[in-house]
C-alpha positions, 0 to 999 in steps of 0.5 A: 455824320447824320443817318442819311449819309450813314444808310447810304453808305452801309448800302454802299459797303453791302453792295460792293461786297455781294452785290446780287444781294441787295438791288441797288448801291443806295436806299430806295428814295422816298418818293419810290417808297411812298408808291409802295406804301399807297398799294396797301389799303388802308380799309382792310384788316390784317398784318402788313408783311415787309420783305427785305426792309433795308435801312427801313425806308419802306418801313418809314413810309408804310407807316407814315402811310396810316399802318399801325405800328402793330400791323407791320412785322418786317424780315429781314436776313442780314444780321448787320441791317437786322440790328438796325431795324430793331434800334430804329423801329421800336414799335415794330416786329422786326424779325430776323428770318428768311423771304423762303420761309415766311409763311413758316415765320409767320405761322410761328406768330399765329398769322395765316392770312395778310393784308399785304406783302411789300418786297423790296427784294432783288427779285431779277437776281434770284434763281427762278427757284427760289423766285417762284418759292417766295412768290408761291410762299406769299401768294398762299397768304394773300387773299383776293385782290390783297398784293404782292408790292414789289419794285423793279430797275428793269422796265418790265415785270421783276417776275416771269410770265410763266411764274405769273401763270403758274401762281394765278397772279396778274401783274398791274405796274402802279407807276414809275418813279423817276426821281429815284437813282436809278429809276424804277417802277411799282408793280402789284401781283394780285389773285382775282377774285375770280381765280380765288372761288375757282 
């Protein structure tokens, strides 16, 4: 059995056990992962954080995009997926942790600012309080115009408008991937320069 089929079987079994913890019953497509990776600047320096990495489709795309392995920090809560990612990406820092505690996790590594956060978390299934907590944690790690990148299967922003206003974030759709199953949209959430300066 090849790794793609194994990953699909693993994802499906995890989704059947707990549909709200996994965004979809199959991993994201390479096209979706590539669009997410392209949102990360290669001109700027600094760590790139990936949340909810699953089987590593987006991790692979980030590395192929040009993010150096030493700059990539992957945070995965599920122990099965964590061990899979450790084996699959030995040159990347993979941490068994929770997105709700991302700042505390990174401070232990001496990281206080990041170039980008790339998320495959199922934000739409999160309670509002948890969605706000994750975005609050990540927004304080990002410099002005550095993105929090998130995909969604909804045609609308996965982050509620009132939460964006509360955090000073601006949302922009980066593109829709029709070939993904189901079709998905990639969103960028940034703090604009004028907000950061105020």
